N, CA, C and O atoms as CSV, one atom per row, in Angstrom:
chain,resi,resn,atom,element,x,y,z
A,1,UNK,N,N,26.731,-88.021,-26.382
A,1,UNK,CA,C,26.981,-88.752,-25.207
A,1,UNK,C,C,25.650,-89.081,-24.516
A,1,UNK,O,O,24.692,-88.309,-24.564
A,2,UNK,N,N,25.629,-90.262,-23.869
A,2,UNK,CA,C,24.456,-90.721,-23.187
A,2,UNK,C,C,24.236,-89.812,-21.989
A,2,UNK,O,O,25.151,-89.651,-21.181
A,3,UNK,N,N,23.064,-89.215,-21.840
A,3,UNK,CA,C,22.761,-88.339,-20.711
A,3,UNK,C,C,21.394,-88.735,-20.103
A,3,UNK,O,O,20.364,-88.125,-20.390
A,4,UNK,N,N,21.429,-89.734,-19.291
A,4,UNK,CA,C,20.148,-90.230,-18.713
A,4,UNK,C,C,19.519,-89.185,-17.815
A,4,UNK,O,O,20.245,-88.415,-17.187
A,5,UNK,N,N,18.199,-89.126,-17.726
A,5,UNK,CA,C,17.495,-88.271,-16.809
A,5,UNK,C,C,17.403,-88.994,-15.426
A,5,UNK,O,O,17.236,-88.344,-14.394
A,6,UNK,N,N,17.511,-90.306,-15.430
A,6,UNK,CA,C,17.392,-91.105,-14.201
A,6,UNK,C,C,18.162,-92.411,-14.459
A,6,UNK,O,O,18.148,-92.956,-15.562
A,7,UNK,N,N,18.814,-92.876,-13.433
A,7,UNK,CA,C,19.441,-94.210,-13.501
A,7,UNK,C,C,18.587,-95.136,-12.650
A,7,UNK,O,O,18.307,-94.852,-11.486
A,8,UNK,N,N,18.165,-96.279,-13.268
A,8,UNK,CA,C,17.366,-97.246,-12.569
A,8,UNK,C,C,18.248,-98.530,-12.430
A,8,UNK,O,O,18.787,-99.048,-13.408
A,9,UNK,N,N,18.358,-98.988,-11.217
A,9,UNK,CA,C,19.207,-100.095,-10.911
A,9,UNK,C,C,18.311,-101.260,-10.478
A,9,UNK,O,O,17.509,-101.135,-9.552
A,10,UNK,N,N,18.465,-102.391,-11.168
A,10,UNK,CA,C,17.807,-103.625,-10.779
A,10,UNK,C,C,18.609,-104.265,-9.606
A,10,UNK,O,O,19.584,-104.982,-9.834
A,11,UNK,N,N,18.198,-104.002,-8.411
A,11,UNK,CA,C,18.953,-104.422,-7.237
A,11,UNK,C,C,18.652,-105.865,-6.903
A,11,UNK,O,O,17.819,-106.135,-6.039
A,12,UNK,N,N,19.299,-106.783,-7.555
A,12,UNK,CA,C,19.175,-108.194,-7.196
A,12,UNK,C,C,20.409,-108.672,-6.435
A,12,UNK,O,O,21.520,-108.175,-6.622
A,13,UNK,N,N,20.173,-109.644,-5.581
A,13,UNK,CA,C,21.236,-110.082,-4.658
A,13,UNK,C,C,21.601,-111.536,-4.848
A,13,UNK,O,O,22.107,-112.187,-3.934
A,14,UNK,N,N,21.343,-112.039,-6.039
A,14,UNK,CA,C,21.673,-113.448,-6.331
A,14,UNK,C,C,23.191,-113.686,-6.362
A,14,UNK,O,O,23.651,-114.823,-6.263
A,15,UNK,N,N,23.942,-112.622,-6.496
A,15,UNK,CA,C,25.412,-112.801,-6.580
A,15,UNK,C,C,26.057,-112.832,-5.141
A,15,UNK,O,O,27.272,-112.986,-5.020
A,16,UNK,N,N,25.266,-112.690,-4.104
A,16,UNK,CA,C,25.796,-112.814,-2.732
A,16,UNK,C,C,26.423,-114.190,-2.529
A,16,UNK,O,O,25.903,-115.196,-3.013
A,17,UNK,N,N,27.494,-114.224,-1.844
A,17,UNK,CA,C,28.312,-115.431,-1.729
A,17,UNK,C,C,27.522,-116.629,-1.160
A,17,UNK,O,O,27.807,-117.770,-1.524
A,18,UNK,N,N,26.537,-116.391,-0.279
A,18,UNK,CA,C,25.782,-117.507,0.345
A,18,UNK,C,C,24.468,-117.739,-0.393
A,18,UNK,O,O,23.679,-118.570,0.056
A,19,UNK,N,N,24.202,-117.088,-1.442
A,19,UNK,CA,C,22.919,-117.276,-2.179
A,19,UNK,C,C,22.901,-118.727,-2.780
A,19,UNK,O,O,23.853,-119.121,-3.454
A,20,UNK,N,N,21.837,-119.495,-2.537
A,20,UNK,CA,C,21.833,-120.840,-2.956
A,20,UNK,C,C,21.698,-120.987,-4.506
A,20,UNK,O,O,21.951,-122.064,-5.045
A,21,UNK,N,N,21.313,-119.940,-5.184
A,21,UNK,CA,C,21.073,-119.980,-6.633
A,21,UNK,C,C,22.257,-119.331,-7.456
A,21,UNK,O,O,22.701,-119.852,-8.480
A,22,UNK,N,N,22.690,-118.248,-6.964
A,22,UNK,CA,C,23.636,-117.343,-7.764
A,22,UNK,C,C,25.002,-117.991,-7.944
A,22,UNK,O,O,25.566,-117.847,-9.028
A,23,UNK,N,N,25.567,-118.677,-6.997
A,23,UNK,CA,C,26.859,-119.287,-7.149
A,23,UNK,C,C,27.932,-118.283,-7.449
A,23,UNK,O,O,28.801,-118.580,-8.269
A,24,UNK,N,N,27.939,-117.106,-6.842
A,24,UNK,CA,C,28.948,-116.099,-7.022
A,24,UNK,C,C,29.641,-115.787,-5.703
A,24,UNK,O,O,29.474,-116.520,-4.728
A,25,UNK,N,N,30.406,-114.723,-5.663
A,25,UNK,CA,C,31.221,-114.509,-4.497
A,25,UNK,C,C,31.170,-113.092,-3.953
A,25,UNK,O,O,32.154,-112.633,-3.373
A,26,UNK,N,N,30.042,-112.369,-4.121
A,26,UNK,CA,C,30.002,-111.043,-3.602
A,26,UNK,C,C,29.598,-110.969,-2.141
A,26,UNK,O,O,28.763,-111.758,-1.699
A,27,UNK,N,N,30.150,-110.069,-1.402
A,27,UNK,CA,C,29.692,-109.809,-0.059
A,27,UNK,C,C,28.832,-108.565,0.016
A,27,UNK,O,O,28.710,-107.856,-0.983
A,28,UNK,N,N,28.241,-108.275,1.138
A,28,UNK,CA,C,27.430,-107.044,1.301
A,28,UNK,C,C,28.324,-105.783,1.048
A,28,UNK,O,O,27.834,-104.755,0.581
A,29,UNK,N,N,29.612,-105.889,1.362
A,29,UNK,CA,C,30.542,-104.788,1.142
A,29,UNK,C,C,30.667,-104.455,-0.389
A,29,UNK,O,O,30.760,-103.294,-0.786
A,30,UNK,N,N,30.665,-105.500,-1.186
A,30,UNK,CA,C,30.745,-105.329,-2.649
A,30,UNK,C,C,29.457,-104.602,-3.111
A,30,UNK,O,O,29.547,-103.692,-3.935
A,31,UNK,N,N,28.306,-104.967,-2.618
A,31,UNK,CA,C,27.082,-104.285,-2.955
A,31,UNK,C,C,27.166,-102.784,-2.524
A,31,UNK,O,O,26.752,-101.886,-3.256
A,32,UNK,N,N,27.719,-102.562,-1.307
A,32,UNK,CA,C,27.867,-101.203,-0.863
A,32,UNK,C,C,28.723,-100.387,-1.752
A,32,UNK,O,O,28.381,-99.249,-2.075
A,33,UNK,N,N,29.847,-100.940,-2.167
A,33,UNK,CA,C,30.735,-100.226,-3.091
A,33,UNK,C,C,30.113,-99.976,-4.417
A,33,UNK,O,O,30.270,-98.898,-4.990
A,34,UNK,N,N,29.394,-100.969,-4.929
A,34,UNK,CA,C,28.663,-100.769,-6.207
A,34,UNK,C,C,27.682,-99.650,-6.033
A,34,UNK,O,O,27.655,-98.754,-6.877
A,35,UNK,N,N,26.875,-99.633,-5.001
A,35,UNK,CA,C,25.876,-98.601,-4.796
A,35,UNK,C,C,26.520,-97.188,-4.714
A,35,UNK,O,O,26.024,-96.210,-5.274
A,36,UNK,N,N,27.662,-97.151,-3.976
A,36,UNK,CA,C,28.351,-95.875,-3.832
A,36,UNK,C,C,28.887,-95.357,-5.171
A,36,UNK,O,O,28.796,-94.168,-5.474
A,37,UNK,N,N,29.452,-96.289,-5.972
A,37,UNK,CA,C,29.995,-95.908,-7.289
A,37,UNK,C,C,28.874,-95.440,-8.268
A,37,UNK,O,O,29.013,-94.433,-8.961
A,38,UNK,N,N,27.796,-96.191,-8.289
A,38,UNK,CA,C,26.702,-95.867,-9.181
A,38,UNK,C,C,26.023,-94.558,-8.785
A,38,UNK,O,O,25.569,-93.803,-9.645
A,39,UNK,N,N,25.955,-94.294,-7.472
A,39,UNK,CA,C,25.419,-93.040,-6.969
A,39,UNK,C,C,26.269,-91.871,-7.380
A,39,UNK,O,O,25.732,-90.819,-7.726
A,40,UNK,N,N,27.595,-92.015,-7.357
A,40,UNK,CA,C,28.508,-90.957,-7.835
A,40,UNK,C,C,28.268,-90.656,-9.293
A,40,UNK,O,O,28.224,-89.501,-9.717
A,41,UNK,N,N,28.112,-91.727,-10.051
A,41,UNK,CA,C,27.797,-91.507,-11.513
A,41,UNK,C,C,26.518,-90.762,-11.671
A,41,UNK,O,O,26.448,-89.826,-12.468
A,42,UNK,N,N,25.479,-91.146,-10.931
A,42,UNK,CA,C,24.206,-90.458,-10.982
A,42,UNK,C,C,24.311,-89.024,-10.605
A,42,UNK,O,O,23.629,-88.181,-11.187
A,43,UNK,N,N,25.154,-88.711,-9.634
A,43,UNK,CA,C,25.339,-87.329,-9.237
A,43,UNK,C,C,25.951,-86.489,-10.340
A,43,UNK,O,O,25.643,-85.309,-10.507
A,44,UNK,N,N,26.835,-87.143,-11.090
A,44,UNK,CA,C,27.548,-86.455,-12.187
A,44,UNK,C,C,26.688,-86.294,-13.438
A,44,UNK,O,O,26.837,-85.314,-14.169
A,45,UNK,N,N,25.798,-87.238,-13.689
A,45,UNK,CA,C,25.131,-87.175,-14.981
A,45,UNK,C,C,23.653,-86.870,-14.967
A,45,UNK,O,O,23.106,-86.465,-15.993
A,46,UNK,N,N,22.979,-87.052,-13.829
A,46,UNK,CA,C,21.562,-86.757,-13.762
A,46,UNK,C,C,21.137,-86.194,-12.444
A,46,UNK,O,O,20.050,-86.507,-11.958
A,47,UNK,N,N,21.953,-85.381,-11.857
A,47,UNK,CA,C,21.703,-84.652,-10.644
A,47,UNK,C,C,21.278,-85.585,-9.519
A,47,UNK,O,O,20.410,-85.257,-8.711
A,48,UNK,N,N,21.911,-86.760,-9.486
A,48,UNK,CA,C,21.667,-87.703,-8.386
A,48,UNK,C,C,20.387,-88.490,-8.469
A,48,UNK,O,O,20.039,-89.198,-7.525
A,49,UNK,N,N,19.659,-88.384,-9.598
A,49,UNK,CA,C,18.376,-89.048,-9.661
A,49,UNK,C,C,18.644,-90.582,-9.933
A,49,UNK,O,O,19.150,-90.976,-10.984
A,50,UNK,N,N,18.284,-91.364,-8.962
A,50,UNK,CA,C,18.568,-92.807,-9.086
A,50,UNK,C,C,17.474,-93.552,-8.367
A,50,UNK,O,O,16.906,-93.063,-7.391
A,51,UNK,N,N,17.177,-94.762,-8.866
A,51,UNK,CA,C,16.146,-95.590,-8.227
A,51,UNK,C,C,16.668,-96.992,-8.214
A,51,UNK,O,O,17.131,-97.520,-9.225
A,52,UNK,N,N,16.584,-97.592,-7.035
A,52,UNK,CA,C,16.987,-99.003,-6.856
A,52,UNK,C,C,15.734,-99.844,-6.716
A,52,UNK,O,O,14.968,-99.661,-5.769
A,53,UNK,N,N,15.511,-100.775,-7.656
A,53,UNK,CA,C,14.299,-101.604,-7.601
A,53,UNK,C,C,14.682,-102.948,-7.055
A,53,UNK,O,O,15.511,-103.644,-7.641
A,54,UNK,N,N,14.088,-103.333,-5.933
A,54,UNK,CA,C,14.453,-104.573,-5.277
A,54,UNK,C,C,14.027,-105.785,-6.137
A,54,UNK,O,O,12.878,-105.900,-6.562
A,55,UNK,N,N,14.985,-106.662,-6.367
A,55,UNK,CA,C,14.710,-107.894,-7.140
A,55,UNK,C,C,15.033,-109.114,-6.284
A,55,UNK,O,O,14.664,-109.165,-5.111
A,56,UNK,N,N,15.721,-110.097,-6.866
A,56,UNK,CA,C,15.951,-111.351,-6.209
A,56,UNK,C,C,17.049,-111.383,-5.236
A,56,UNK,O,O,17.767,-110.402,-5.042
A,57,UNK,N,N,17.190,-112.538,-4.604
A,57,UNK,CA,C,18.207,-112.789,-3.570
A,57,UNK,C,C,17.553,-113.791,-2.659
A,57,UNK,O,O,16.433,-113.535,-2.216
A,58,UNK,N,N,18.191,-114.961,-2.332
A,58,UNK,CA,C,17.539,-116.024,-1.720
A,58,UNK,C,C,18.253,-116.458,-0.447
A,58,UNK,O,O,17.839,-117.445,0.162
A,59,UNK,N,N,19.286,-115.783,-0.025
A,59,UNK,CA,C,19.908,-116.094,1.253
A,59,UNK,C,C,19.276,-115.238,2.350
A,59,UNK,O,O,19.599,-114.057,2.473
A,60,UNK,N,N,18.396,-115.812,3.134
A,60,UNK,CA,C,17.569,-115.015,4.100
A,60,UNK,C,C,18.415,-114.349,5.189
A,60,UNK,O,O,17.980,-113.379,5.811
A,61,UNK,N,N,19.620,-114.872,5.417
A,61,UNK,CA,C,20.496,-114.226,6.422
A,61,UNK,C,C,21.221,-113.058,5.843
A,61,UNK,O,O,21.288,-112.008,6.481
A,62,UNK,N,N,21.768,-113.188,4.664
A,62,UNK,CA,C,22.554,-112.104,4.055
A,62,UNK,C,C,21.771,-111.054,3.370
A,62,UNK,O,O,22.242,-109.921,3.274
A,63,UNK,N,N,20.562,-111.359,2.868
A,63,UNK,CA,C,19.763,-110.418,2.140
A,63,UNK,C,C,19.552,-109.046,2.857
A,63,UNK,O,O,19.752,-107.982,2.270
A,64,UNK,N,N,19.141,-109.123,4.151
A,64,UNK,CA,C,18.929,-107.803,4.773
A,64,UNK,C,C,20.202,-106.909,4.868
A,64,UNK,O,O,20.125,-105.681,4.820
A,65,UNK,N,N,21.352,-107.570,5.000
A,65,UNK,CA,C,22.603,-106.855,5.025
A,65,UNK,C,C,22.971,-106.247,3.648
A,65,UNK,O,O,23.530,-105.154,3.548
A,66,UNK,N,N,22.630,-107.009,2.612
A,66,UNK,CA,C,22.883,-106.491,1.250
A,66,UNK,C,C,21.934,-105.292,0.962
A,66,UNK,O,O,22.328,-104.302,0.345
A,67,UNK,N,N,20.745,-105.415,1.403
A,67,UNK,CA,C,19.814,-104.221,1.179
A,67,UNK,C,C,20.272,-103.031,1.952
A,67,UNK,O,O,20.275,-101.921,1.419
A,68,UNK,N,N,20.668,-103.215,3.210
A,68,UNK,CA,C,21.221,-102.148,4.013
A,68,UNK,C,C,22.409,-101.526,3.321
A,68,UNK,O,O,22.573,-100.306,3.321
A,69,UNK,N,N,23.243,-102.376,2.725
A,69,UNK,CA,C,24.493,-101.978,2.074
A,69,UNK,C,C,24.267,-101.018,0.945
A,69,UNK,O,O,25.072,-100.112,0.727
A,70,UNK,N,N,23.159,-101.200,0.202
A,70,UNK,CA,C,22.868,-100.270,-0.901
A,70,UNK,C,C,22.119,-99.057,-0.465
A,70,UNK,O,O,22.110,-98.064,-1.191
A,71,UNK,N,N,21.490,-99.076,0.674
A,71,UNK,CA,C,20.754,-97.958,1.177
A,71,UNK,C,C,21.674,-96.957,1.865
A,71,UNK,O,O,21.427,-95.752,1.813
A,72,UNK,N,N,22.754,-97.456,2.521
A,72,UNK,CA,C,23.623,-96.541,3.293
A,72,UNK,C,C,24.251,-95.434,2.373
A,72,UNK,O,O,24.255,-94.282,2.808
A,73,UNK,N,N,24.759,-95.684,1.188
A,73,UNK,CA,C,25.274,-94.546,0.371
A,73,UNK,C,C,24.191,-93.531,0.051
A,73,UNK,O,O,24.478,-92.336,-0.026
A,74,UNK,N,N,22.972,-93.968,-0.135
A,74,UNK,CA,C,21.909,-93.055,-0.450
A,74,UNK,C,C,21.651,-92.092,0.721
A,74,UNK,O,O,21.237,-90.951,0.513
A,75,UNK,N,N,21.900,-92.566,1.957
A,75,UNK,CA,C,21.678,-91.801,3.151
A,75,UNK,C,C,22.946,-91.047,3.605
A,75,UNK,O,O,22.944,-90.319,4.598
A,76,UNK,N,N,24.079,-91.267,2.793
A,76,UNK,CA,C,25.372,-90.679,3.147
A,76,UNK,C,C,25.878,-91.195,4.440
A,76,UNK,O,O,26.495,-90.465,5.216
A,77,UNK,N,N,25.623,-92.467,4.690
A,77,UNK,CA,C,26.059,-93.126,5.913
A,77,UNK,C,C,27.114,-94.195,5.616
A,77,UNK,O,O,27.181,-94.732,4.510
A,78,UNK,N,N,27.927,-94.487,6.618
A,78,UNK,CA,C,28.955,-95.492,6.475
A,78,UNK,C,C,28.282,-96.889,6.691
A,78,UNK,O,O,27.412,-97.039,7.550
A,79,UNK,N,N,28.703,-97.883,5.901
A,79,UNK,CA,C,28.177,-99.210,6.061
A,79,UNK,C,C,29.166,-100.043,6.860
A,79,UNK,O,O,30.368,-100.020,6.594
A,80,UNK,N,N,28.657,-100.772,7.832
A,80,UNK,CA,C,29.455,-101.652,8.604
A,80,UNK,C,C,28.963,-103.079,8.394
A,80,UNK,O,O,27.848,-103.404,8.800
A,81,UNK,N,N,29.775,-103.948,7.764
A,81,UNK,CA,C,29.370,-105.278,7.423
A,81,UNK,C,C,29.164,-106.155,8.681
A,81,UNK,O,O,29.747,-105.898,9.734
A,82,UNK,N,N,28.321,-107.190,8.540
A,82,UNK,CA,C,28.134,-108.062,9.713
A,82,UNK,C,C,29.416,-108.797,10.037
A,82,UNK,O,O,30.259,-109.029,9.170
A,83,UNK,N,N,29.543,-109.154,11.288
A,83,UNK,CA,C,30.778,-109.848,11.817
A,83,UNK,C,C,31.112,-111.091,11.000
A,83,UNK,O,O,32.282,-111.347,10.718
A,84,UNK,N,N,30.091,-111.870,10.614
A,84,UNK,CA,C,30.361,-113.085,9.940
A,84,UNK,C,C,30.964,-112.917,8.489
A,84,UNK,O,O,31.403,-113.878,7.858
A,85,UNK,N,N,30.952,-111.683,8.032
A,85,UNK,CA,C,31.638,-111.380,6.700
A,85,UNK,C,C,33.018,-110.865,6.795
A,85,UNK,O,O,33.745,-110.830,5.802
A,86,UNK,N,N,33.405,-110.460,7.975
A,86,UNK,CA,C,34.713,-109.720,8.129
A,86,UNK,C,C,35.955,-110.498,7.872
A,86,UNK,O,O,36.992,-109.917,7.554
A,87,UNK,N,N,35.890,-111.805,7.999
A,87,UNK,CA,C,37.089,-112.601,7.795
A,87,UNK,C,C,37.001,-113.588,6.627
A,87,UNK,O,O,37.694,-114.605,6.606
A,88,UNK,N,N,36.171,-113.282,5.692
A,88,UNK,CA,C,36.101,-114.124,4.503
A,88,UNK,C,C,37.284,-113.960,3.620
A,88,UNK,O,O,37.769,-112.845,3.429
A,89,UNK,N,N,37.769,-115.048,3.069
A,89,UNK,CA,C,38.941,-114.973,2.221
A,89,UNK,C,C,38.755,-115.878,0.967
A,89,UNK,O,O,39.723,-116.459,0.477
A,90,UNK,N,N,37.560,-115.984,0.479
A,90,UNK,CA,C,37.276,-116.920,-0.575
A,90,UNK,C,C,37.504,-116.305,-2.001
A,90,UNK,O,O,37.487,-117.036,-2.991
A,91,UNK,N,N,37.707,-115.015,-2.092
A,91,UNK,CA,C,37.959,-114.403,-3.398
A,91,UNK,C,C,39.398,-114.555,-3.768
A,91,UNK,O,O,40.212,-113.699,-3.424
A,92,UNK,N,N,39.736,-115.577,-4.434
A,92,UNK,CA,C,41.145,-115.817,-4.818
A,92,UNK,C,C,41.525,-114.937,-6.007
A,92,UNK,O,O,40.673,-114.283,-6.608
A,93,UNK,N,N,42.840,-114.932,-6.342
A,93,UNK,CA,C,43.371,-114.070,-7.428
A,93,UNK,C,C,42.687,-114.427,-8.739
A,93,UNK,O,O,42.415,-113.526,-9.532
A,94,UNK,N,N,42.389,-115.727,-9.014
A,94,UNK,CA,C,41.794,-116.017,-10.310
A,94,UNK,C,C,40.477,-115.354,-10.508
A,94,UNK,O,O,40.157,-114.876,-11.596
A,95,UNK,N,N,39.695,-115.326,-9.430
A,95,UNK,CA,C,38.347,-114.605,-9.567
A,95,UNK,C,C,38.528,-113.153,-9.725
A,95,UNK,O,O,37.797,-112.516,-10.483
A,96,UNK,N,N,39.490,-112.589,-9.029
A,96,UNK,CA,C,39.718,-111.114,-9.127
A,96,UNK,C,C,40.174,-110.797,-10.568
A,96,UNK,O,O,39.733,-109.807,-11.153
A,97,UNK,N,N,41.031,-111.615,-11.120
A,97,UNK,CA,C,41.472,-111.390,-12.537
A,97,UNK,C,C,40.339,-111.465,-13.522
A,97,UNK,O,O,40.239,-110.667,-14.454
A,98,UNK,N,N,39.481,-112.451,-13.294
A,98,UNK,CA,C,38.288,-112.597,-14.161
A,98,UNK,C,C,37.392,-111.379,-14.058
A,98,UNK,O,O,36.909,-110.865,-15.066
A,99,UNK,N,N,37.168,-110.912,-12.811
A,99,UNK,CA,C,36.350,-109.747,-12.607
A,99,UNK,C,C,36.958,-108.564,-13.261
A,99,UNK,O,O,36.234,-107.803,-13.902
A,100,UNK,N,N,38.226,-108.351,-13.149
A,100,UNK,CA,C,38.918,-107.199,-13.755
A,100,UNK,C,C,38.813,-107.270,-15.247
A,100,UNK,O,O,38.658,-106.224,-15.877
A,101,UNK,N,N,38.888,-108.432,-15.863
A,101,UNK,CA,C,38.729,-108.552,-17.319
A,101,UNK,C,C,37.282,-108.155,-17.725
A,101,UNK,O,O,37.093,-107.495,-18.747
A,102,UNK,N,N,36.349,-108.523,-16.993
A,102,UNK,CA,C,34.944,-108.155,-17.342
A,102,UNK,C,C,34.756,-106.636,-17.139
A,102,UNK,O,O,34.101,-105.985,-17.954
A,103,UNK,N,N,35.279,-106.116,-16.145
A,103,UNK,CA,C,35.195,-104.623,-15.901
A,103,UNK,C,C,35.837,-103.864,-17.101
A,103,UNK,O,O,35.245,-102.933,-17.649
A,104,UNK,N,N,37.034,-104.283,-17.478
A,104,UNK,CA,C,37.753,-103.631,-18.597
A,104,UNK,C,C,36.933,-103.720,-19.861
A,104,UNK,O,O,36.802,-102.735,-20.588
A,105,UNK,N,N,36.374,-104.892,-20.135
A,105,UNK,CA,C,35.529,-105.030,-21.329
A,105,UNK,C,C,34.331,-104.142,-21.302
A,105,UNK,O,O,34.030,-103.498,-22.308
A,106,UNK,N,N,33.611,-104.071,-20.172
A,106,UNK,CA,C,32.427,-103.234,-20.088
A,106,UNK,C,C,32.775,-101.722,-20.241
A,106,UNK,O,O,32.062,-100.979,-20.915
A,107,UNK,N,N,33.892,-101.292,-19.595
A,107,UNK,CA,C,34.314,-99.948,-19.709
A,107,UNK,C,C,34.574,-99.535,-21.182
A,107,UNK,O,O,34.159,-98.476,-21.652
A,108,UNK,N,N,35.288,-100.445,-21.867
A,108,UNK,CA,C,35.605,-100.177,-23.303
A,108,UNK,C,C,34.319,-100.136,-24.102
A,108,UNK,O,O,34.181,-99.301,-24.996
A,109,UNK,N,N,33.395,-100.995,-23.812
A,109,UNK,CA,C,32.131,-101.051,-24.546
A,109,UNK,C,C,31.250,-99.751,-24.291
A,109,UNK,O,O,30.651,-99.203,-25.216
A,110,UNK,N,N,31.212,-99.319,-23.057
A,110,UNK,CA,C,30.376,-98.136,-22.730
A,110,UNK,C,C,31.060,-96.764,-22.909
A,110,UNK,O,O,30.367,-95.758,-23.060
A,111,UNK,N,N,32.377,-96.706,-22.894
A,111,UNK,CA,C,33.078,-95.452,-22.987
A,111,UNK,C,C,32.722,-94.572,-24.124
A,111,UNK,O,O,32.647,-93.364,-23.903
A,112,UNK,N,N,32.480,-95.059,-25.387
A,112,UNK,CA,C,32.199,-94.178,-26.492
A,112,UNK,C,C,30.787,-93.531,-26.316
A,112,UNK,O,O,30.493,-92.538,-26.982
A,113,UNK,N,N,29.969,-94.047,-25.487
A,113,UNK,CA,C,28.618,-93.510,-25.317
A,113,UNK,C,C,28.447,-92.760,-24.015
A,113,UNK,O,O,27.485,-92.006,-23.866
A,114,UNK,N,N,29.356,-92.944,-23.065
A,114,UNK,CA,C,29.120,-92.460,-21.767
A,114,UNK,C,C,30.513,-92.070,-21.112
A,114,UNK,O,O,31.231,-92.904,-20.561
A,115,UNK,N,N,30.812,-90.774,-21.219
A,115,UNK,CA,C,32.140,-90.307,-20.774
A,115,UNK,C,C,32.389,-90.536,-19.262
A,115,UNK,O,O,33.536,-90.496,-18.819
A,116,UNK,N,N,31.345,-90.768,-18.489
A,116,UNK,CA,C,31.508,-90.970,-17.061
A,116,UNK,C,C,32.188,-92.355,-16.751
A,116,UNK,O,O,32.704,-92.584,-15.657
A,117,UNK,N,N,32.156,-93.234,-17.749
A,117,UNK,CA,C,32.823,-94.545,-17.603
A,117,UNK,C,C,34.319,-94.316,-17.877
A,117,UNK,O,O,34.704,-94.246,-19.044
A,118,UNK,N,N,35.140,-94.201,-16.895
A,118,UNK,CA,C,36.538,-93.921,-17.045
A,118,UNK,C,C,37.292,-95.246,-17.295
A,118,UNK,O,O,37.020,-96.259,-16.652
A,119,UNK,N,N,38.256,-95.210,-18.255
A,119,UNK,CA,C,39.071,-96.348,-18.553
A,119,UNK,C,C,40.253,-96.471,-17.618
A,119,UNK,O,O,41.048,-97.402,-17.748
């Protein structure tokens, strides 16, 4: 089984919904949930050793919120999204289904090598 000594995360924010290049639909809350989940995996497999390396992201308004969103789980603090994100409803069911299909594929791909990836 894969037993990393450290998990390194390329923390790019191009997938933020307002990013002019990424053309995706993530909010800062999604980044917060991702960071929280990957931190839990790190705690289980490598005693919490994790490093987030800041990469891209081109929406100057949303970028600070996304960065804060990944820092909060590291500090064991609750993340509160900005007001302008609270009423977004652009993630329709078709995108959710596509995301779920990708998640299922990745879990099946990684599961034989890493028991922490639950199906």
